[in-house]
Residue frames as qw, qx, qy, qz and C-alpha x, y, z in Angstrom:
[[0.253, -0.146, 0.228, -0.929, 20.03, 19.06, -52.74],
 [0.135, 0.265, 0.928, -0.224, 17.10, 17.36, -50.99],
 [0.084, -0.503, -0.625, -0.591, 13.63, 17.78, -52.45],
 [0.200, -0.368, 0.186, -0.889, 11.48, 20.49, -50.76],
 [0.770, -0.310, -0.138, -0.541, 8.85, 17.98, -49.67],
 [0.498, 0.225, -0.795, 0.265, 11.39, 15.77, -47.85],
 [0.689, -0.561, -0.044, -0.457, 9.90, 14.11, -44.73],
 [0.946, -0.172, -0.216, 0.169, 12.69, 11.74, -43.69],
 [0.036, -0.827, 0.494, -0.265, 15.52, 12.36, -41.27],
 [0.569, 0.218, -0.769, 0.193, 18.03, 9.80, -40.10],
 [0.181, -0.147, -0.744, 0.626, 17.32, 10.66, -36.46],
 [0.100, -0.683, -0.704, -0.166, 13.72, 11.29, -35.45],
 [0.240, -0.830, -0.246, 0.439, 14.69, 14.51, -33.67],
 [0.515, 0.839, 0.045, 0.171, 16.47, 15.71, -36.86],
 [0.374, -0.830, 0.383, 0.156, 19.81, 15.79, -35.02],
 [0.496, 0.603, -0.623, -0.047, 23.15, 14.73, -36.48],
 [0.931, -0.187, -0.314, -0.007, 24.00, 11.14, -35.44],
 [0.405, -0.834, 0.362, -0.099, 26.20, 11.14, -32.33],
 [0.636, -0.332, 0.667, 0.201, 27.97, 7.90, -33.35],
 [0.480, 0.609, -0.403, -0.486, 29.35, 7.37, -36.85],
 [0.569, -0.111, 0.814, 0.031, 28.85, 3.66, -37.18],
 [0.131, 0.090, -0.735, -0.659, 27.47, 1.89, -40.22],
 [0.521, 0.312, 0.558, -0.565, 23.81, 1.51, -41.10],
 [0.288, 0.212, 0.820, 0.446, 22.01, -0.20, -43.97],
 [0.322, 0.317, -0.008, -0.892, 19.89, 2.02, -46.20],
 [0.404, 0.265, 0.875, 0.034, 16.93, -0.14, -47.34],
 [0.396, 0.729, 0.162, -0.534, 16.07, 1.73, -50.53],
 [0.779, 0.574, 0.201, 0.154, 16.48, 1.93, -54.25],
 [0.101, 0.937, -0.333, 0.040, 19.42, 4.31, -53.67],
 [0.351, 0.460, -0.795, 0.181, 21.61, 1.65, -52.08],
 [0.872, -0.386, -0.194, -0.229, 21.21, -1.44, -49.93],
 [0.669, 0.241, -0.488, 0.507, 24.78, -1.37, -48.71],
 [0.556, -0.700, -0.292, 0.340, 25.90, -0.56, -45.16],
 [0.380, 0.644, -0.018, 0.664, 27.16, 3.01, -45.17],
 [0.312, -0.016, -0.455, 0.834, 28.56, 5.48, -42.66],
 [0.070, -0.691, -0.646, 0.316, 25.97, 7.20, -40.48],
 [0.054, -0.564, 0.057, 0.822, 27.10, 10.62, -41.71],
 [0.079, 0.078, -0.690, -0.716, 26.44, 9.61, -45.33],
 [0.110, -0.467, -0.875, -0.067, 23.11, 8.03, -44.30],
 [0.053, -0.638, -0.386, 0.664, 22.23, 11.37, -42.71],
 [0.088, 0.411, -0.339, -0.842, 22.73, 13.04, -46.09],
 [0.134, -0.069, -0.863, -0.482, 20.84, 10.34, -47.99],
 [0.067, 0.390, 0.832, -0.390, 17.80, 10.15, -45.68],
 [0.289, 0.523, 0.183, -0.781, 16.00, 13.22, -47.12],
 [0.318, 0.323, -0.612, -0.647, 16.01, 11.61, -50.57],
 [0.067, 0.168, 0.982, -0.047, 13.99, 8.60, -49.42],
 [0.317, -0.104, -0.324, -0.885, 10.49, 8.81, -50.82],
 [0.652, -0.353, -0.574, -0.348, 8.43, 6.24, -48.87],
 [0.539, -0.645, 0.278, -0.466, 7.48, 6.01, -45.20],
 [0.991, -0.132, -0.006, 0.021, 8.47, 2.34, -45.14],
 [0.715, 0.405, -0.227, 0.522, 12.03, 3.12, -46.30],
 [0.036, -0.696, 0.280, -0.660, 12.35, 6.03, -43.85],
 [0.759, -0.521, 0.160, -0.357, 11.06, 4.01, -40.88],
 [0.976, 0.010, -0.084, 0.200, 13.41, 1.10, -41.65],
 [0.504, 0.533, -0.268, 0.625, 16.39, 3.47, -41.86],
 [0.289, -0.683, 0.254, -0.621, 15.49, 5.17, -38.56],
 [0.919, -0.363, 0.037, -0.149, 15.16, 1.85, -36.77],
 [0.874, 0.184, -0.149, 0.425, 18.65, 0.85, -37.92],
 [0.258, 0.638, -0.220, 0.691, 20.05, 4.25, -36.95],
 [0.602, -0.707, 0.032, -0.369, 18.76, 3.97, -33.40],
 [0.895, -0.384, 0.149, 0.172, 21.34, 1.31, -32.57],
 [0.783, 0.248, 0.118, 0.558, 24.10, 1.81, -35.17],
 [0.271, 0.562, 0.013, 0.782, 24.17, 5.62, -35.05],
 [0.285, -0.321, -0.624, 0.653, 22.83, 6.03, -31.48],
 [0.191, -0.363, -0.263, -0.873, 19.98, 8.21, -32.71],
 [0.296, -0.052, 0.606, -0.736, 17.41, 8.89, -29.98],
 [0.214, -0.316, -0.882, -0.275, 14.28, 6.80, -29.66],
 [0.463, -0.470, -0.065, -0.749, 10.85, 7.77, -28.37],
 [0.429, -0.002, -0.838, 0.338, 10.95, 6.39, -24.87],
 [0.546, -0.618, -0.146, -0.547, 7.93, 6.50, -22.52],
 [0.258, -0.541, 0.657, -0.457, 8.61, 5.92, -18.83],
 [0.706, -0.034, 0.645, -0.290, 6.50, 2.76, -18.94],
 [0.031, 0.220, -0.837, -0.500, 7.19, 0.19, -21.65],
 [0.049, -0.284, -0.934, -0.213, 4.25, -1.22, -23.54],
 [0.263, -0.486, -0.325, -0.767, 1.93, 1.68, -22.77],
 [0.508, -0.440, -0.690, 0.269, 1.63, 0.90, -19.06],
 [0.211, -0.828, -0.054, -0.516, 0.65, 3.40, -16.38],
 [0.254, 0.316, -0.682, 0.609, 2.73, 4.10, -13.23],
 [0.549, -0.551, -0.628, -0.017, 1.10, 2.75, -10.09],
 [0.480, -0.613, -0.256, 0.573, 3.13, 5.07, -7.84],
 [0.336, 0.818, 0.229, 0.407, 2.65, 8.53, -9.34],
 [0.290, -0.948, 0.094, -0.089, 4.36, 10.30, -6.43],
 [0.835, -0.276, 0.209, 0.427, 7.63, 8.37, -6.54],
 [0.123, 0.911, -0.252, -0.303, 10.61, 10.37, -7.83],
 [0.884, 0.162, 0.318, 0.302, 12.82, 9.23, -10.68],
 [0.171, -0.687, 0.341, 0.619, 15.92, 10.62, -12.39],
 [0.761, 0.624, 0.156, -0.086, 15.96, 10.98, -16.17],
 [0.766, 0.112, 0.104, 0.624, 19.68, 11.66, -16.22],
 [0.219, 0.473, 0.079, 0.849, 19.09, 15.40, -16.52],
 [0.339, -0.399, 0.196, -0.829, 16.59, 16.02, -13.73],
 [0.050, -0.153, -0.936, 0.313, 14.65, 14.40, -10.91],
 [0.454, -0.119, -0.179, -0.865, 10.88, 14.41, -11.45],
 [0.613, -0.010, 0.631, -0.475, 7.85, 12.53, -10.18],
 [0.304, 0.099, 0.905, 0.281, 6.61, 9.49, -12.05],
 [0.330, 0.729, 0.545, -0.250, 3.41, 11.40, -12.79],
 [0.151, 0.833, -0.207, -0.490, 5.31, 14.17, -14.60],
 [0.194, -0.356, 0.819, 0.405, 7.43, 11.59, -16.45],
 [0.362, 0.366, 0.855, 0.057, 4.28, 9.81, -17.60],
 [0.288, 0.827, 0.344, -0.338, 2.54, 13.02, -18.67],
 [0.029, -0.684, 0.445, 0.577, 5.50, 14.02, -20.85],
 [0.844, 0.443, -0.045, -0.298, 4.69, 11.10, -23.09],
 [0.939, 0.134, 0.028, 0.317, 8.05, 10.07, -24.53],
 [0.319, -0.808, 0.315, 0.381, 11.63, 11.14, -23.97],
 [0.748, 0.636, -0.182, 0.059, 13.94, 11.37, -26.99],
 [0.414, -0.713, 0.565, 0.007, 16.99, 9.52, -25.69],
 [0.308, 0.434, -0.822, -0.202, 19.42, 6.85, -26.96],
 [0.801, -0.115, -0.490, -0.324, 18.12, 3.30, -27.00],
 [0.572, 0.007, -0.689, 0.444, 20.45, 2.12, -24.21],
 [0.047, -0.108, 0.406, -0.906, 19.35, 5.02, -22.02],
 [0.634, -0.173, -0.235, -0.716, 15.73, 4.14, -22.74],
 [0.742, -0.116, -0.660, 0.021, 16.26, 0.65, -21.35],
 [0.329, -0.005, -0.592, 0.736, 17.71, 2.13, -18.15],
 [0.288, -0.125, 0.114, -0.942, 14.86, 4.64, -17.85],
 [0.730, -0.164, -0.375, -0.547, 12.16, 2.02, -18.32],
 [0.627, -0.080, -0.714, 0.300, 13.85, -0.28, -15.80],
 [0.067, 0.009, -0.465, 0.883, 13.58, 2.58, -13.31],
 [0.517, -0.129, -0.166, -0.830, 9.96, 3.03, -14.33],
 [0.746, -0.150, -0.622, -0.184, 9.32, -0.61, -13.55],
 [0.554, -0.114, -0.644, 0.515, 11.16, -0.61, -10.19],
 [0.116, -0.111, -0.360, 0.919, 10.37, 2.86, -8.88],
 [0.400, 0.037, -0.094, -0.911, 7.14, 3.94, -10.59],
 [0.455, 0.122, 0.845, -0.254, 5.68, 0.40, -10.53],
 [0.399, 0.328, -0.400, -0.757, 4.77, 0.62, -14.21],
 [0.584, 0.059, -0.685, -0.432, 2.07, -1.77, -15.36],
 [0.196, -0.065, -0.903, 0.377, 1.47, -3.12, -11.88],
 [0.428, -0.569, -0.485, -0.507, -1.99, -3.40, -10.44],
 [0.288, -0.518, 0.417, -0.689, -2.96, -2.12, -7.03],
 [0.211, -0.045, -0.957, 0.196, -3.19, -4.94, -4.49],
 [0.415, -0.594, -0.569, -0.390, -6.70, -5.53, -3.25],
 [0.154, -0.493, 0.387, -0.764, -7.51, -3.44, -0.19],
 [0.411, -0.225, -0.864, 0.187, -8.09, -5.62, 2.84],
 [0.377, -0.441, 0.089, -0.809, -11.06, -4.55, 4.91],
 [0.087, 0.022, -0.920, 0.381, -11.68, -6.26, 8.20],
 [0.591, -0.400, -0.377, -0.590, -15.20, -7.54, 8.90],
 [0.266, -0.398, 0.684, -0.550, -15.77, -8.04, 12.60],
 [0.873, 0.066, 0.352, -0.330, -18.13, -10.87, 11.65],
 [0.436, -0.355, 0.743, 0.363, -15.88, -13.60, 10.22],
 [0.473, 0.363, 0.763, 0.248, -18.34, -14.58, 7.48],
 [0.112, 0.061, 0.301, 0.945, -18.84, -10.94, 6.38],
 [0.151, -0.625, -0.739, -0.202, -22.48, -10.96, 7.42],
 [0.146, -0.703, -0.063, -0.693, -24.38, -7.94, 8.75],
 [0.059, 0.222, -0.687, 0.689, -24.02, -7.07, 12.43],
 [0.327, -0.463, -0.823, -0.048, -26.73, -8.77, 14.51],
 [0.311, -0.814, -0.406, 0.276, -26.80, -5.85, 17.00],
 [0.493, 0.520, 0.077, 0.693, -25.49, -2.76, 15.18],
 [0.149, -0.776, 0.024, -0.612, -26.55, -0.23, 17.84],
 [0.820, -0.513, -0.209, 0.144, -25.35, -2.18, 20.88],
 [0.068, -0.908, 0.394, -0.124, -22.59, -0.40, 22.79],
 [0.924, 0.152, -0.308, 0.165, -19.50, -2.59, 22.43],
 [0.710, -0.283, -0.199, 0.613, -16.63, -0.69, 24.10],
 [0.314, -0.204, -0.033, 0.926, -15.54, 2.80, 25.13],
 [0.283, 0.552, 0.293, -0.728, -19.01, 4.15, 24.35],
 [0.235, 0.310, -0.614, -0.686, -18.86, 3.06, 20.68],
 [0.840, 0.180, 0.233, -0.456, -21.74, 1.17, 19.11],
 [0.781, -0.007, 0.585, 0.220, -21.10, -2.03, 17.17],
 [0.589, 0.760, 0.214, 0.173, -21.35, -0.08, 13.91],
 [0.005, 0.951, -0.303, 0.066, -18.65, 2.34, 15.07],
 [0.619, -0.481, 0.610, 0.114, -16.43, -0.55, 16.20],
 [0.799, 0.350, 0.453, 0.183, -16.87, -2.16, 12.77],
 [0.391, 0.905, -0.035, 0.165, -15.64, 1.06, 11.13],
 [0.309, -0.823, 0.476, -0.016, -12.66, 1.24, 13.52],
 [0.801, -0.147, 0.562, 0.143, -11.76, -2.36, 12.64],
 [0.708, 0.617, 0.259, 0.224, -11.66, -1.51, 8.92],
 [0.167, 0.945, -0.194, 0.202, -9.38, 1.45, 9.61],
 [0.613, -0.653, 0.443, 0.038, -7.02, -0.50, 11.85],
 [0.068, 0.538, -0.803, -0.247, -3.96, -2.45, 10.73],
 [0.789, 0.088, -0.449, -0.411, -5.07, -5.67, 8.95],
 [0.465, 0.167, -0.822, 0.284, -3.01, -7.76, 11.38],
 [0.169, -0.043, 0.621, -0.764, -5.35, -6.65, 14.18],
 [0.564, -0.097, -0.413, -0.708, -8.46, -7.92, 12.43],
 [0.615, -0.186, -0.766, 0.007, -8.65, -11.16, 14.40],
 [0.190, -0.115, -0.593, 0.774, -8.41, -9.17, 17.65],
 [0.378, 0.022, -0.005, -0.925, -11.48, -7.18, 16.61],
 [0.663, -0.082, -0.599, -0.441, -13.31, -10.37, 15.65],
 [0.523, -0.120, -0.779, 0.324, -12.39, -11.97, 18.99],
 [0.105, -0.261, -0.510, 0.813, -13.74, -9.01, 20.97],
 [0.336, 0.275, 0.034, -0.900, -16.09, -6.52, 19.28],
 [0.459, 0.068, -0.703, -0.538, -17.32, -9.17, 16.86],
 [0.362, -0.235, -0.889, 0.155, -18.32, -11.53, 19.66],
 [0.037, 0.286, 0.482, -0.827, -19.71, -8.70, 21.82],
 [0.381, 0.278, -0.141, -0.870, -21.92, -7.67, 18.89],
 [0.783, 0.159, 0.437, -0.413, -23.36, -11.15, 18.36],
 [0.555, 0.554, -0.538, -0.308, -21.27, -12.38, 15.41],
 [0.976, -0.124, 0.176, -0.015, -20.64, -16.10, 15.06],
 [0.305, 0.810, -0.498, 0.061, -16.83, -16.08, 15.06],
 [0.968, -0.248, 0.024, 0.011, -15.64, -19.64, 15.78],
 [0.759, 0.372, -0.196, 0.497, -12.12, -19.13, 14.43],
 [0.065, 0.655, -0.293, 0.693, -11.41, -16.01, 16.49],
 [0.724, -0.559, 0.084, -0.396, -13.01, -17.58, 19.55],
 [0.964, -0.044, -0.175, 0.193, -10.50, -20.45, 19.51],
 [0.654, 0.214, -0.199, 0.698, -7.43, -18.20, 19.69],
 [0.141, -0.829, -0.087, -0.533, -8.88, -15.26, 21.62],
 [0.301, 0.103, -0.616, 0.721, -7.28, -13.90, 24.77],
 [0.437, -0.674, -0.509, -0.309, -10.16, -13.93, 27.23],
 [0.026, -0.568, 0.384, -0.728, -9.85, -11.38, 30.00],
 [0.692, -0.339, 0.341, -0.538, -12.17, -13.45, 32.18],
 [0.085, 0.317, -0.944, -0.033, -11.07, -16.99, 32.99],
 [0.189, 0.193, 0.921, -0.279, -14.41, -18.33, 34.22],
 [0.364, 0.698, 0.559, -0.262, -17.07, -16.24, 32.47],
 [0.415, 0.545, 0.345, 0.642, -17.48, -14.19, 29.33],
 [0.164, -0.067, -0.194, 0.965, -16.97, -10.48, 29.84],
 [0.045, 0.649, 0.754, -0.090, -20.46, -9.38, 30.88],
 [0.026, 0.941, 0.219, -0.256, -20.02, -5.60, 30.92],
 [0.689, 0.356, 0.159, 0.611, -17.88, -4.33, 28.01],
 [0.088, 0.815, 0.080, 0.567, -18.40, -0.73, 29.13],
 [0.668, -0.720, -0.087, 0.166, -17.19, -1.08, 32.73],
 [0.380, 0.822, -0.280, 0.320, -14.09, 1.08, 33.14],
 [0.819, -0.405, -0.096, 0.395, -10.75, 0.58, 34.85],
 [0.047, -0.961, 0.217, 0.165, -7.87, 2.97, 35.46],
 [0.867, 0.122, 0.142, 0.461, -4.75, 2.53, 33.31],
 [0.472, 0.106, 0.007, 0.875, -1.99, 5.08, 33.77],
 [0.006, 0.331, 0.327, -0.885, -4.52, 7.42, 35.37],
 [0.402, 0.149, -0.325, -0.843, -7.01, 7.18, 32.51],
 [0.680, 0.121, 0.584, -0.427, -10.27, 5.29, 32.41],
 [0.281, 0.277, -0.770, -0.502, -10.45, 2.50, 29.81],
 [0.841, -0.051, 0.028, -0.539, -13.35, 0.16, 29.20],
 [0.648, -0.271, 0.712, -0.013, -12.87, -3.53, 29.94],
 [0.802, 0.509, 0.309, -0.033, -13.91, -4.23, 26.36],
 [0.419, 0.860, -0.279, 0.080, -11.12, -2.09, 24.91],
 [0.368, -0.651, 0.658, -0.089, -8.71, -3.60, 27.41],
 [0.804, 0.035, 0.593, -0.007, -9.55, -7.07, 26.09],
 [0.673, 0.737, 0.055, 0.039, -9.10, -5.81, 22.52],
 [0.069, 0.868, -0.485, 0.081, -5.64, -4.49, 23.43],
 [0.603, -0.395, 0.691, -0.055, -4.71, -7.81, 25.00],
 [0.829, 0.327, 0.453, 0.020, -5.72, -9.62, 21.79],
 [0.470, 0.867, -0.165, 0.006, -3.64, -7.28, 19.65],
 [0.030, -0.747, 0.651, -0.129, -0.52, -8.31, 21.51],
 [0.478, 0.245, -0.844, 0.004, 1.12, -11.60, 22.45],
 [0.728, -0.401, -0.543, -0.123, 0.00, -14.26, 24.91],
 [0.499, -0.100, -0.486, 0.710, 2.44, -12.99, 27.54],
 [0.124, -0.158, 0.073, -0.977, 0.63, -9.63, 27.57],
 [0.617, -0.342, -0.490, -0.513, -2.66, -11.51, 27.71],
 [0.680, -0.302, -0.607, 0.280, -1.60, -13.25, 30.92],
 [0.280, -0.031, -0.328, 0.902, -0.42, -9.97, 32.46],
 [0.319, -0.234, -0.163, -0.904, -3.64, -8.11, 31.61],
 [0.690, -0.348, -0.571, -0.277, -5.72, -10.99, 32.93],
 [0.572, -0.205, -0.577, 0.546, -3.74, -11.04, 36.20],
 [0.121, -0.013, -0.217, 0.969, -4.20, -7.30, 36.72],
 [0.360, 0.012, -0.060, -0.931, -7.79, -6.82, 35.61],
 [0.338, -0.196, -0.895, -0.215, -9.64, -10.14, 35.86],
 [0.174, -0.441, -0.731, 0.490, -11.20, -9.27, 39.21],
 [0.088, 0.387, 0.105, -0.912, -12.09, -5.71, 38.21],
 [0.380, 0.210, -0.460, -0.775, -13.72, -6.65, 34.91],
 [0.528, 0.003, -0.784, -0.327, -15.09, -10.11, 35.61],
 [0.202, -0.162, -0.862, 0.435, -16.01, -10.69, 39.28],
 [0.357, -0.364, -0.265, -0.818, -19.75, -10.05, 39.46],
 [0.489, -0.296, -0.813, 0.111, -20.51, -12.22, 42.49],
 [0.303, -0.495, -0.542, 0.608, -20.76, -9.36, 45.01],
 [0.076, -0.142, 0.085, 0.983, -21.43, -6.21, 42.97],
 [0.209, 0.716, 0.667, -0.002, -24.72, -4.45, 42.30],
 [0.322, 0.630, 0.237, 0.666, -25.27, -1.18, 40.46],
 [0.226, -0.809, 0.012, -0.542, -26.05, 0.78, 43.67],
 [0.851, -0.395, -0.270, 0.217, -23.89, -1.04, 46.18],
 [0.124, -0.941, 0.278, -0.150, -21.77, 1.30, 48.31],
 [0.756, -0.444, 0.464, 0.129, -19.70, -1.67, 49.50],
 [0.816, 0.348, 0.326, 0.327, -18.87, -2.59, 45.90],
 [0.293, 0.914, -0.053, 0.276, -17.74, 0.97, 45.14],
 [0.425, -0.803, 0.415, -0.047, -15.37, 0.88, 48.14],
 [0.840, -0.124, 0.487, 0.206, -14.03, -2.52, 47.02],
 [0.684, 0.638, 0.212, 0.285, -13.57, -1.25, 43.48],
 [0.065, 0.951, -0.232, 0.197, -11.53, 1.76, 44.58],
 [0.623, -0.586, 0.516, 0.042, -9.34, -0.49, 46.73],
 [0.848, 0.194, 0.434, 0.235, -8.86, -2.83, 43.75],
 [0.470, 0.850, 0.028, 0.236, -7.93, 0.10, 41.52],
 [0.247, -0.880, 0.398, -0.079, -5.30, 1.16, 44.05],
 [0.769, -0.288, 0.555, 0.131, -3.83, -2.37, 44.13],
 [0.767, 0.497, 0.328, 0.240, -3.78, -2.60, 40.34],
 [0.221, 0.950, -0.144, 0.168, -2.06, 0.77, 40.06],
 [0.463, -0.716, 0.522, 0.008, 0.63, -0.37, 42.51],
 [0.826, 0.012, 0.535, 0.180, 1.12, -3.63, 40.59],
 [0.609, 0.756, 0.150, 0.184, 1.41, -1.72, 37.34],
 [0.012, -0.936, 0.337, -0.102, 4.16, 0.46, 38.77],
 [0.653, -0.473, 0.589, 0.060, 6.03, -2.59, 40.10],
 [0.807, 0.246, 0.501, 0.194, 5.86, -4.41, 36.73],
 [0.415, 0.909, -0.018, 0.002, 6.98, -1.36, 34.74]]
């Protein structure tokens, strides 16, 4: 009969061992390898924590007793808390699996579970640094923050839009809004798709019709820089005159307005032909 104050069980969940292999009992009772069923009966008679812990460690593999198994090995934290993982009995989020602390499962199953934690929950992994695009290549402050750059947006608003855009479009923002706003962007300037072949785009806010909607020449140049050089050539062919030819236009010229409407009609026809 075990003593009333017994604290040791062969399996940490107090269950009967599922596999009746042999396990060594490291105690004064015996140091021989004995059947797991007999070790289950002997465990309550162990009197020290050291003996009990050593027996339980051996029983985890030899007797397939469950182990305390957190989803992340080594005390890590899941990076992807919303990912879903199966425990063998249910499908739960990595957050719920982490909050449960430890699962009492066989050692082999624990290895499988923690491998899933590593692959699916991204246990122990650090979040990659968030890339934020600066429309000034050197990260400096905008020289002209309140200048209107394109589509009615100020340079500050364009800078915010650049940070929210896909990182791969950053150079397009630097080649357009960054330069419009006075940034010194030599790298972007070298590879930029320039809408105007002979002059810099003088009026970023001038609008043209694309598919029946007005778009600023500045945004049009941004769009051309987001895409490939073939698109750049097409956009330049269609809109160079509308956005860049300032030789005859004045702000109150009736003749220029008539010419502009004729040009818009031609561009619309070309767009339909190229579609």
